[in-house]
N, C-alpha and C positions, 0 to 999 in steps of 0.2 A: 463858720459850723462848731458847737461846742459838743463836748462827749465828758459825759462820766467817767470818773477813773475806775478802770477793772475790777479795783478791790472792792467797787460798791454794788458790782453784779448780784452777789449774793447776798444783799443784807435785804431785810424786809423791807416794803415798800409803805411799811404803817408800823408804827408803833404798838408792839403786842401781838402782831404778827407772826406765825410759825417762821422759823427761817427755811428758806427755799432749798430745794434739793440740789444736791452737786453731780447727783448722777441720777437718771430716770430709770428706774427699776425694770428688768426685762423680765414681764408678768405676760404669761401666756394670753392672747388676744385674737385668736385664730377667727372668730366669728363676733362681731357686734351688732346683736339681735336688737333691732328695733320694735319699740311698742307704742301705742298711743295711749297714755293714763288716763285719757277722758273716755275709753271704750271700755264699759265696765266688763265686757265677755274678755276682752283682751288681757286687762287686768289681773282678771281672776286666774289666768293662768300660770302668772310670775311666779308665785311659790314654787309650784311643779317643774320649771324650768330650772331652778338653782343646781348648778352641778353639773348640767348638761350643756351648757353654753359659756364662754369663756365669759363674754359681756352682756349685760342685759342695759339698754339704752332707752330712757324714757325720753319720747321725740315731743318736742314743744314748737316746731317749726314747721316746715313744710308738711303735707298731708294731713296736718291738725288746722280746721277750719278756722275762720277769725273768731266765730261766735263760742268757739271751742277753747280759746287759749286758755283761759281762766280756770276752765275746768281741768285742761290737761296738767295745768301747773299744781294745782291744789290736789288732782289726783297722784300725780308724782310724790308730791310729799307724804300722804297717807300710804301709800304702798312702802314708800323708803321707810317710814317710822315704825311700821307693824312688819318688816320683812327682815331675817337675818340671812345675809345672801351667801354667807359662808365663803367659798373658793370662788364664787363669781363677782365679777368687779360691778360696779353700778355706774354708770354715765348718764347723761342727760345732753343733747342737743339744745341750746336756746334759740330765741330766735333771733332775726339778723340783728346786726346795731344800729340800722337806720330804722328799725322797727317802732311801734309804740309799745311793745310790750317786752324790750328785752331788760329794760332797767328792775321791772317788777319781777321778771323770772329770777333776776341775780339776787335782788334785795328779800326775795321771798325764800329761795332754794337755800343759800347759804347759812342762815340762822337755824333754819329749820332742820336741814338734812345734811350739813356740811361735813359732820364727822364720817357720815356714812357715803358721800359722793366722793368717786375717786378722779374723775375727769370732765371737765366740762368741753363740749364741741362747740365751736365756735361757726357759723355758717359766711360764706362769701367773704372771705377775710382778704382784704385787696393789699395790705403791706404792715410794717412794723407797727405804725401807729394804734391799729387795730387790737393788736396782742397788748400794747402798753396800755391802753385803757381798760381793758378787761382784766391786767395784770393789776394794775393800782386800786381799781374797785373791790377785786377779789381780796387782797390785802387788807383793807379798811374794813369790808364786812367781817372778814375771818379774825381780825382783830376786836371788832364789837361785841363777836359772837362766843369768842373764846376758843375757836377752831385750833386743834392742837398739831392738825397735819396741813401742808399746802395742798389745795385742789389744784391738780393739772390743767394744761390748755392744750385741747386737739384743735387744730385749724383746717377748714374745709377749702381746697382748691376748686376753687368754682366760677372764678372770672380770668380772663388772659392776664389782667395788670397783676392778681394774686401769683399766678406761675411765673409770670416776668420777675415777681419779688420774692420767689420762695425761699432764695437762701436767706434774706433778711429777716425773713416771717419765721424761722427755723432757729434764728439766732437772736430772737428780741427779747425773752424773757427764759430764766430757769424753770419755769414752768411747764414750757414746750414739752409735751409726751409725743407728739406726733403730729401727720398729716393724712386726711384722705382725699381723693381723686372726687369730685362731683361733676362727673361727666355730663347729665343734663344740661344743668346749668353754664359749665363751661362752654358747650356746645354753643349754645345760643349765645354766649357773650362772644364768641369767636366768630359768630355767623357760620359755624359749619351746617353744612347741609344733610343733617341727620335729625330723625325724630326718634333714634332709639336710647333709651337709657343703661349706656355701657353696652359694652360688647363691640363686635365688628360689623362690618357692612359689606352686602354683597358687591356695591359698587365701587368700593377701595380695594383693586386688586392690582396685581400685576400679571401680564399674559406671557405663555411661553412663544418664543421666536416662531415664524412661521416656516414649516419646511420648505425644500426645495426640490424643485423638478430635476429632471435629468440634464435639462439647458442650464440649470441654475436660477431660475426665476423663483421668486418667492410666492409660495400659494397662500395668500393672505386670507383666504376665505375657508382654509383647511380648519379640521378640529383641531383646538389646542389646548391643552391644560392652562387652567387659570389657577391663583392662588392668591385666597382672601387674606389683607392684611389687617393688622391690630392700628386702627385710629387713635388709640391711646398709648402706644410704646414709647414716643418722645417723650411725653408729659409723665408718665409713670416714672421712667428712666431719671428724668431731671429731678422727679421729687425723692426717687429714692438716693440720688447722690447729695443733696441738700439734707435729706434726715441723716444720713451716714457721717455726714461731715460734721454735724451737729450733736451726733449722739442721740438721737429721736429716733421714732419708729414710724415709717410708712405704711399705708393700707391702701388697697382699693375699696372704691367705694359700692354703689348700689348695682346689681344686674338686674334690670326689670322685667324680664323676659321669664316671669316664674315657673312656666310650664317647659321651658326649654332647659332642661336639668344638663343636658349634655353640653351647650353652648355656655352654659352658667359656669361647669366646671373649667372647660376648657379657659374661660377667662380667668378665674380664679387661681388656674395652675399657671398661665401666663406671669401674671401678677407674683406669684410665690417664688417662681423662677429668676425674676428679675430683682428681687429683694423684699418684696413686701411680707409683712408679717402675719397679716390678716385682711380680712375683708367686711364688710356690710352684711346682715341677714335680713330681707324684706318678708320673708315667710319661715316657717320653722323647718321645711324640706330642705333650705339653704344652709342652714345651720350643719346637717350632717356633711354637707360637701365642702364645706369650709373647713370643718373638721379633718376631714380626710387630707385634703389638699394640702392644707398649712401643716400638717406632720408630716415629718419627712418618713419615707418608705423604708421597708425593712431592708429592703436591698441597699438602699443609700448609707442606712446606719451600720450593716455589715460592712459593707467596704469602707466607711469611715474609719471605724472602730479598728479596721485591718491597717491600714495607713497609719493610724496613731501609734499602734503596737509596733509597727515594723521601723518607724520612723526616729523611735528613741529619744536623743536630744534634740532632734527637731531639725538637724543639719544634714547636709549630703544628698542623698539621692538613693531610692531605691526603685526594683522593678516587682511589680504585682499584676500577674494575669497579663504579662507582656506591655504592660504599661508602666512609664516611668512616673513614680511620684517623688516630687523633693518638697522644700520648705512651705513653697506657694500652694503645693496641692494639701499640704497639712493644715493650713491655716482655713482652707475651704472646708477640710474634713472636720476641724475642730469647731466651725460654726456650725454645722449640722448636729454634733454630739452635744454641744451644749445645748441646743434647741430641744433636743430630745429629752434630755435630762430636766429642762423645766416643765415641758409638756407631762413628762412621767410623774412629776410631783402632784399633780393636779387631776391627772385623767388616769383612773386605775387599770383600765382594759388595755389601753395604750403602754402601761409600765409592763403588763405582763407579757406582753408582745414584745417587747424590746428588751426586756429581761431574757426572753427565750432566744434571744439570737446567738447564735454560737461563731466565734469570731476564730475563721481556719487561719493557718499560718501560711 
């Protein structure tokens, strides 16, 4: 098996292509809001959404009918060329690599809007070979079009093989920006017995042990508490570990029950607590949920700042509110403080909230 030199990893894959990034910038991306560029009503709302959402994603794949693929592609070009996105990132999800549309997606978008396009989301990634294909093609197209910054790649985990190969996918290219969970396609590929798009399932549960009577016999028919479990806990945790190892970013994917905003918030928060930096938004009402959930709370930032202030040079241990805080606690707190600072730079209201926090001794 041949291996290229590690020294070649950060060399452009085409003469004249921009230099690959050595570190993926930590840009806030709490909500990746999907829109169909072929839908004129939806497209007309895009200028008004700038600054209210961290990422706008022109979707070319699932949810776009086959006879609308060209219109979606051309619509995205038109929107991007006419729009100043300011603090909001512009992403796109191209069609699957085995589809008849993906080559035209790339050869059209890169020359036309490559300077505005931050990230290309690639669906149904199976292994490193899929990333290598897109990586080389992007380098060639960037060189030909004179693009001055590398367009990053974001992979969706939607197959069992993709999950099994998640480590090699994350490390396949310096263009790798992050990964998203694609629960619906992944459920189908695994032959999971659910038709839900993300979220839990009432049948996936644990039940409290049965009480016993005076003779010590189990009362299996008695009322017992049940606790619904998270179908996606293992996969999200595995994705988070792989991303953290390679310095890229993990995201939860879609939550399909638009009406159930409570369960949506629960799912988003589970992903946030496990280490995800953002999620997909399929409806404007999910943007507000994502922005709230993926922004550290006032209480968490107040506590984190207290720990940072008390720890001094970061060694030793201190007691705060009866709890021991040490160097490991400090590292956890610095993660939250850094995230708050990044979000405050793009969210004026959040900045006011964080600036108003008083750190007590």
